[in-house]
C-alpha positions as CSV (number, residue, x, y, z in Angstrom):
1,X,-117.2,-148.3,-6.9
2,X,-116.8,-147.6,-3.2
3,X,-119.6,-150.1,-2.4
4,X,-117.8,-152.8,-4.3
5,X,-114.5,-152.1,-2.4
6,X,-116.4,-152.3,0.9
7,X,-118.0,-155.6,-0.1
8,X,-114.6,-157.1,-1.0
9,X,-113.1,-155.9,2.2
10,X,-116.0,-157.3,4.2
11,X,-115.7,-160.7,2.6
12,X,-111.9,-160.7,3.1
13,X,-112.5,-159.9,6.8
14,X,-114.9,-162.8,7.2
15,X,-112.6,-165.2,5.3
16,X,-109.2,-164.2,6.7
17,X,-110.2,-163.1,10.2
18,X,-109.0,-159.9,12.0
19,X,-105.3,-160.8,12.5
20,X,-104.6,-161.9,9.0
21,X,-106.7,-159.0,7.7
22,X,-104.3,-156.5,9.3
23,X,-101.3,-158.2,7.7
24,X,-103.1,-158.1,4.4
25,X,-103.8,-154.4,4.9
26,X,-100.1,-153.7,5.7
27,X,-99.0,-155.6,2.6
28,X,-101.6,-153.9,0.4
29,X,-100.4,-150.5,1.7
30,X,-96.7,-151.4,0.9
31,X,-97.7,-152.6,-2.6
32,X,-99.7,-149.4,-3.3
33,X,-96.7,-147.3,-2.2
34,X,-94.4,-149.2,-4.6
35,X,-96.9,-148.9,-7.4
36,X,-97.2,-145.1,-6.8
37,X,-93.3,-144.8,-6.7
38,X,-93.0,-146.7,-10.0
39,X,-95.8,-144.6,-11.5
40,X,-94.1,-141.4,-10.4
41,X,-90.8,-142.6,-11.8
42,X,-92.4,-143.4,-15.2
43,X,-94.1,-139.9,-15.3
44,X,-90.7,-138.3,-14.4
45,X,-88.9,-140.2,-17.2
46,X,-91.6,-139.2,-19.7
47,X,-91.4,-135.6,-18.6
48,X,-87.6,-135.6,-18.9
49,X,-87.7,-137.2,-22.4
50,X,-90.2,-134.6,-23.5
51,X,-88.0,-131.8,-22.2
52,X,-84.9,-133.3,-23.9
53,X,-86.8,-133.6,-27.1
54,X,-87.8,-129.9,-27.0
55,X,-84.2,-128.8,-26.2
56,X,-82.8,-130.9,-29.1
57,X,-85.4,-129.4,-31.4
58,X,-84.5,-125.9,-30.3
59,X,-80.8,-126.6,-30.8
60,X,-81.4,-128.1,-34.2
61,X,-83.5,-125.1,-35.2
62,X,-80.8,-122.6,-34.1
63,X,-78.1,-124.7,-35.8
64,X,-80.2,-124.7,-39.0
65,X,-80.6,-120.9,-38.8
66,X,-76.9,-120.3,-38.3
67,X,-76.0,-122.7,-41.1
68,X,-78.3,-120.8,-43.4
69,X,-76.7,-117.5,-42.4
70,X,-73.2,-119.1,-43.1
71,X,-74.3,-120.4,-46.4
72,X,-74.1,-117.0,-48.1
73,X,-72.1,-117.3,-51.3
74,X,-68.5,-117.0,-50.4
75,X,-66.4,-114.5,-52.3
76,X,-63.8,-116.2,-54.4
77,X,-60.3,-115.5,-53.2
78,X,-59.4,-113.6,-56.4
79,X,-62.4,-111.3,-56.0
80,X,-61.4,-110.8,-52.3
81,X,-57.9,-109.7,-53.3
82,X,-59.4,-107.3,-55.9
83,X,-61.8,-106.0,-53.3
84,X,-59.1,-105.5,-50.7
85,X,-57.0,-103.8,-53.4
86,X,-59.9,-101.4,-54.2
87,X,-60.3,-100.5,-50.5
88,X,-56.6,-99.9,-50.2
89,X,-56.6,-97.6,-53.3
90,X,-59.6,-95.7,-52.1
91,X,-58.0,-95.1,-48.7
92,X,-54.8,-93.9,-50.4
93,X,-56.9,-91.6,-52.6
94,X,-58.7,-90.2,-49.6
95,X,-55.4,-89.6,-47.7
96,X,-53.9,-87.8,-50.7
97,X,-57.1,-85.7,-51.1
98,X,-56.9,-84.6,-47.5
99,X,-53.2,-83.7,-47.8
100,X,-54.0,-81.6,-50.9
101,X,-56.8,-79.9,-49.1
102,X,-54.5,-79.1,-46.2
103,X,-52.0,-77.6,-48.5
104,X,-54.7,-75.5,-50.2
105,X,-56.0,-74.4,-46.8
106,X,-59.4,-75.9,-47.2
107,X,-59.2,-78.9,-44.9
108,X,-62.3,-81.0,-44.1
109,X,-62.2,-79.8,-40.5
110,X,-62.5,-76.1,-41.5
111,X,-64.9,-73.7,-39.9
112,X,-68.5,-73.7,-41.0
113,X,-67.9,-70.8,-43.4
114,X,-65.3,-73.0,-45.3
115,X,-62.3,-71.0,-44.1
116,X,-59.5,-72.4,-42.0
117,X,-59.8,-71.2,-38.4
118,X,-57.4,-68.4,-37.6
119,X,-56.2,-67.9,-41.2
120,X,-58.9,-65.8,-42.8
121,X,-61.6,-63.6,-41.5
122,X,-65.2,-63.7,-42.5
123,X,-64.8,-60.3,-44.1
124,X,-62.2,-61.5,-46.6
């Protein structure tokens, strides 16, 4: 390969002469620089397209995952109202139970021996 290039350059030198050979070398150098710039631009564009494709795939994957999570069966509105009513009733019952315990003297925040602090001794 190198030998072939040398032979072509030698023939060009003999045909063109030293002055025109220098002009040709300058033009070849400029042309090679332009080819290299175009090649680098093509490689950069290919790289950017690949990165964009990967980003889009990742976004689509995360969107699909979140869509699957959101696709849980929605609770019909009537059931939601019943559920909210049940929670409200349970909270009311708990509050009433705590009030009853406070009246009886056995609150949930009693001492470990189940006596209200300060009202009964452990010896009672």
